C-alpha positions in Angstrom: 118.5 60.9 28.3 116.4 63.9 29.1 113.4 64.9 27.0 115.3 68.0 25.8 118.3 66.0 24.7 116.0 63.5 22.9 114.1 66.2 21.1 117.4 67.9 20.1 118.8 64.6 18.8 115.7 63.9 16.8 115.7 67.4 15.3 119.4 67.0 14.4 118.7 63.6 12.7 115.8 65.1 10.7 117.9 68.1 9.6 120.8 65.8 8.6 118.6 63.4 6.7 118.1 66.0 4.0 121.8 66.6 3.6 123.3 65.0 0.5 120.0 64.7 -1.4 120.4 65.2 -5.1 116.9 66.7 -5.2 117.1 70.5 -4.5 114.4 73.1 -4.5 114.5 76.5 -6.3 112.4 79.5 -5.6 114.1 82.2 -7.7 113.2 83.7 -11.1 111.8 81.4 -13.7 114.2 80.0 -16.2 112.7 81.0 -19.5 115.3 79.6 -21.8 118.5 77.5 -21.8 121.2 78.7 -24.2 124.0 76.4 -25.2 127.1 77.7 -27.1 128.8 74.6 -28.3 132.0 76.2 -29.5 132.5 78.0 -26.2 131.5 74.9 -24.2 129.1 77.1 -22.2 125.5 76.7 -21.1 123.4 79.6 -19.6 120.1 79.4 -17.7 118.3 82.6 -18.7 115.4 84.6 -17.3 114.6 86.8 -20.2 117.9 88.2 -21.3 119.5 87.9 -17.9 121.8 84.9 -17.2 120.9 83.3 -13.9 123.6 80.6 -14.1 126.5 79.8 -16.3 128.1 76.3 -16.7 131.1 74.8 -18.4 129.9 71.8 -20.5 131.1 68.7 -22.2 129.5 67.6 -25.5 129.3 64.6 -27.8 132.6 63.0 -28.8 132.3 64.5 -32.3 131.1 68.0 -31.2 131.2 69.9 -34.5 128.0 70.0 -36.6 124.4 69.1 -36.0 123.4 65.6 -34.9 122.2 63.7 -38.0 122.1 60.0 -37.0 122.4 57.6 -34.2 126.0 57.0 -33.1 127.5 60.0 -34.8 128.6 61.5 -31.4 127.3 64.9 -32.3 125.2 67.2 -30.1 122.1 68.6 -31.9 121.9 72.3 -32.9 118.8 74.4 -33.1 115.7 75.1 -31.0 114.4 72.2 -28.9 112.5 71.9 -25.6 113.0 70.2 -22.3 110.5 67.4 -22.3 111.2 64.9 -19.5 113.4 64.2 -16.5 115.1 61.1 -15.3 115.7 61.0 -11.5 117.2 57.5 -11.9 119.7 58.4 -14.6 123.0 56.5 -14.6 124.5 60.0 -15.0 123.2 61.2 -11.5 120.2 63.2 -12.8 119.1 64.2 -16.3 116.6 66.3 -18.1 115.6 65.3 -21.7 115.7 67.4 -24.8 113.1 66.6 -27.5 115.6 65.6 -30.1 114.7 64.4 -32.7 112.0 66.9 -33.6 109.8 66.5 -36.7 112.4 68.3 -38.9 115.2 66.0 -37.7 113.0 62.9 -38.4 112.1 64.2 -41.9 115.8 64.8 -42.8 116.9 61.5 -41.5 114.1 59.6 -43.2 115.0 61.3 -46.6 118.6 60.2 -46.1 117.6 56.7 -45.1 119.2 56.9 -41.6 118.2 56.7 -38.0 118.3 60.1 -36.3 119.0 58.6 -32.9 117.5 60.1 -29.7 117.9 60.1 -25.9 119.6 63.4 -25.8 119.9 64.8 -22.3 121.5 67.4 -20.1 123.1 65.2 -17.4 125.7 64.8 -14.7 129.2 63.3 -15.1 130.1 59.7 -15.8 129.6 57.1 -13.1 132.6 56.7 -10.8 135.1 54.4 -12.3 133.7 54.7 -15.8 136.1 55.1 -18.7 135.5 58.0 -21.0 137.3 58.4 -24.3 140.1 60.6 -22.9 138.6 63.7 -24.5 137.0 66.6 -22.9 133.9 65.8 -25.0 132.9 62.3 -24.1 129.1 61.9 -24.4 127.2 60.2 -27.2 125.6 63.6 -28.1 124.3 64.8 -24.7 125.4 67.9 -22.7 127.2 67.0 -19.5 127.9 69.1 -16.4 129.2 68.2 -13.0 126.9 66.3 -10.7 126.4 69.2 -8.2 125.5 71.4 -11.2 122.8 69.0 -12.7 121.2 69.1 -9.2 120.7 72.8 -9.6 119.6 72.6 -13.3 117.2 69.8 -12.5 115.5 72.0 -9.8 115.6 75.2 -11.9 114.6 74.1 -15.4 111.0 72.9 -15.9 109.6 70.7 -18.6 108.5 72.8 -21.6 111.5 75.3 -21.3 113.0 76.1 -24.7 116.7 75.2 -25.2 118.6 76.9 -28.0 121.8 75.0 -29.0 124.1 77.0 -31.1 127.2 75.9 -33.0 
């Protein structure tokens, strides 16, 4: 093999090694807010008032109403913040929402219930997983397609506000 061919083969191998990675980069306008419209099953990544991206979403298996307690299948409503990311999520990738916030904890404590937690925006179910047969299948999270969470994971930074509306 000639040196030129060897160098070409190595460059091709390096270029292809990045293909298929779930970790993308983003160099566009900053996402200043995430807006979720539960009834419309839509999520928008916003820069100011301009929508940078729009996604169809799936919600908790009991989507109406604000999440009140662990296991209720509801997706929270209100203003929250992206507070963590999980590159090893069993749902491809995920970014965390700071539910329950102090108000959620106070309300749950007064009612004598556990508010639950671990609310994320994440990819789809694992291959071969059974979901409940409904369009809304999570335990209270917001689900998108795997290729979409890859973009969201790259675009949305920790500390970004997320407004979840009924």
